[in-house]
N, C-alpha and C positions, 0 to 999 in steps of 0.2 A: 455626207451620208453616215459616216462613222460617229459624228457628233450627235446626230439625231438618234442613232441606235443607243449611244451611251446614255442620253437623257431618258429614252424609253426604258432601258434596263434599270436606271436609278429609280424611276417612278414605280416600276414593278416591285423592286426591292422594298420601297417604302410601303407599298400596299400590302405586301406579304408580312412585313413587320407589324403593321397595324392590325392585320387580320388575326384574331385569336386562334391559336392552334387547338386542335381537338384534344379534349381532356386535360389541357394544360391547367385550367383553373381548378379542376378537380384534384390534380396532383399537388398543386401549390397549397390548396386548402387542406389536403390530407397531411402534408408535411407540417403545416402550421398547427394542426390539431395534435399531431404526435409530439411536437415540441412543447405545446401548451400543457399536455397531459403530464409530461415529465416534470415541468416546472411546478404544476399544481400538486403532484405527489410529494415533491421536495418541500413545498410550503406546508402541506398537510402534516408531514412528519415533523417538521420544525415546530408547527403549532401544537401538536400533541405533546412533544417533548417539553416545550416551553410551559404549557398550561399545567401539566402534571408536576414539572419541576418547581413551579411556583408554589404548589401545595406543600412541597418538601421544605422550601425555604421560609414559608409562612408558619411552620411549626415553631412552637415556643422554645424547643430545645436546640433548634438549628439556626445558625447565623452564617452570613457570608464569610465572616472572619474565621469561624471554626472550620468551614468547608475548605477554604483556600489556603489557610495559614497554619492549620493544625497538622500534626504528623502522626496521628493515631486514628485508625478507622475501626470502630466497633459500635455500630448503631444501637445494639442492644444495651450497651453501657453508656450511651449518650455521647460517644466520641465520633465526630463526623469529618475528620481530616482526610481529604482525597489523595494526599501525596503518597501514602504507601501503595495505593493502587496505581497511581500514575508512574511511580518509579519502577514498580514491578513490570508494567507494560513497556516502559522505555528500555529497561535492562534486557528483556527478552528481544525487543526490536533491534537493539544494538548488536546483540549476539547473532541474530538472524542476518543482519546486513553484513557482518564480518564473514559469514559463510556464503551468502548469496552473491555479493559483489565480485569477489575474485573468481568464484566458480562460474557464475553467469557471464561475466565479461570475457573470461577465457573461452567459454563455449561460443560466445558471439564472434570473437576474433577468429576462431577456427572455422566456423560456418561461413563467415563472410570472406575471409582471405585465403584459407587453405583448402577447404573442402571443395570437391568437384560438384557440379550441379546435381548429379545423381545422388551423391552422398548427402548433400544438403537437403534435398527433397525427401530423403528417408529419415535423417536424424532429427530435423526440426519438428516434424509432427510427433516423433517418438518422445522428444523432450517435452513437448507441450501436453502430452498425455497426463503428466503429473498434475496439471491444473484440473483435470476431470476426476481425479481420485477423491473420494469423500474425505474431508478433513478428519473425521472420526477415525479413519484408518491410520492417518498419520499420528493421531493421538495415541492409539494403542501401539503403533510402531515405536514411538518415543518411550512409552511406558515399559514395553516388553523386550525391546532390543537395545535402544540407545542408552537407557539408564543402566541396565546390567553391563553394557560395554564400558561405560564411564566408571562404574564401580570396580570393574576388573582392572582398569588402568590406574585410577586414583585412590582406590581403596574404599573403606567404609565411611569416609568423610562425605561421600556423595549420598545425599538423602534419597529415599524412595521417590519423593516428589522434589524436583530441583529445577532451577531456572536454566541451567546449561543445556540439559536434554531438550527442554521445550524450545529454547532458542535455536539450537542446531537444526531441529526438525522443521521449525517454522522457516528457517533459512533455506532448507531443501525445498520447502513448499513454494517459496517465491523465486527460486532460481529461474523457472521458465519465464516469468515476467521480465526479469532483468535481461536474460539472454535474448528473448524474442524482440523486445523493444530496442535493445542495443544493436542487434543484428540488422534490424530494419533501418536504423539510423546510419549504420556503416554502409549498408547497401545503397543508400541514397547519395553517398559521397561520389562525385564524378570520377570516372576512371582516369581522366587526364591527370589528376593529382598523383595517382599511383604511378603512372607512366613517367611523370616528371621526376618523382623520387627515385625510381629505378634508373632513370637516365643519369642521375647524379651519383650513382654507385651504391645506393642504399640497398640493404637486403630486404627480404620480405618481412622479417620480424621488425626491423627498424621502420619500414614503411607503415606497418600496421600500428605500431605504438607511437610513432612521432608524427605521422601524417593523418592516417585514417581516424584514429581515436580522437585526436584534438579537433578534427573537422566535424566529427559526429558527437561532440561533447554535449550539445544541448539535448539531443535525443537520448543519450546515455544517462545524463543527469535526471531528465524527466522520468525515465524508466526506473531509476533508483528511488526517486521520491514516490512514484506510484507503488512500487514494491514495499516501501516503508509504510505507506497507508494501509496496504494489504496486511502487513505484519501487525500493525497496531490494532486492526479490527479482527484479527484471528481469534476464534473462540474455542473450538473443540480441543485443539492441541494443547493450549495453555490450561484449559480446564482439567484435562486428564493428566497432564505431565508435570505441571508446575505447582499444583496443590490448590487447596481451597481456603487457606488461612492467610490473611494479609500480614505482611511482615512489618510491624510498626517500628519506628525508630524515634530518636530524640536528637535535636540539634544541640543539646547541652553537653553531649559526650561524642565519642567517635563512632556511634552506632550507624550514622549515615554512611561513613566510609566502609564500615563493616557490611552494610547492606549492599553497596555497590561491588565490593570485592569478595562477595560470598556467593558465587554462582552455583555452588553445590547444595545450597539450601532452597527450600520452596518459597514461593511468593505468589500472591494472588494478583491478577490483573483486573482491569476494569471490565473487560468482556467476560472474564471468568466469574466475577462477582455477579454480573447481570444474569448469566446462564444458571448459576447455582441458586441464586435467590428466586429467580422467576420460576424455576422448576420445583421449588419447595412449596410447602403449605402455608401461604401467607394470605392475609385478608386484604381486601381492597381498602384504600385510603389509610393504610398504616404507614408508619415511618419507614419500614423496610420496603414496602411497595413503592412509595414515592421516591425513595433513594435510587431505585433502578433508573427512573427517568432523569434524575439529576446527573447521574453518572453517564447515561446515554447522551444527554445534551453536551456534557463535557467532551465525550468522545466524538460527537458530531463536530464540535468546534475545532478540535485537534485535527481531525481528518480534513475538514474544510480548509484549515490553514495549510496543511501539507499539499493539498491539491492546488491552492493558490500559489504556493511556493513553486510547484512544478511549472505552472504557466509562466511565472516570472522568469524562471531559469531558461525556459525555452525561448522566451522573448529576448532575454539578455544575451544569450550565446548563440542564437540561431544564425547560421550563415546561408546566404542564398547564392546559388550558382546558376550561371546561364548556360 
């Protein structure tokens, strides 16, 4: 009797599995359309950047060698070396990460390992409010507060537009990204690892730094890379605080080291150039107009590379727990 009932239940289960659930096809189709739209938008952006950038490189005054191997950016004078803009972007990004990683990781450790649920539920949304503040506000904050503060500390060698002020404020801007993603990764670490560490006599700080952080390394590293991508693509803060003039250099002397070791001076970034040039009075199909898309395509490739690096880091260091 039990055997017959088991066969009957198995037949019913197979029939229910074959029977289409209500609205299931509609849901699957909607999800497919949403994914296809996002892919189509990305392809459209890449197509537009690529087609307009092609016009830039087809100009008689522009070559790939000048663009990728020259160290002077001045389109009006016929100099099209992208490296001054790339180094300005990278210098601000490095300063931002030097601010955001220790602050964001410390906040994540506190929220994950020390704060009570009530305190965590209050502080985490407050910290994430920084993401919702318009970046133009951060730009004026860098210009009117951070720069005068730096000048009061280091003196008049700090320029009105400077890389250090922009980097610090961009670092504050990406702190919520680092802290939120790192805290989520730490919260996913099984509590059994913490209990085992406590059982061996480790303190809470030792458990946090030597057990939880290494176990959540993939999520923390991915969060740092995502924050780096955000810093590379930041526009308003660097436009307002770091200046609108590219800092050219030469490989024949020590100006490259002076570029890197002079955070008190201004420097233009890729996004800053795009914002300033696009907001000016330029004509369509001019060298200045087409250069915007060439720099945008370069920025797209850099951001894509950072996102791919984030995925590889997650795949390389991810740990699965049962």
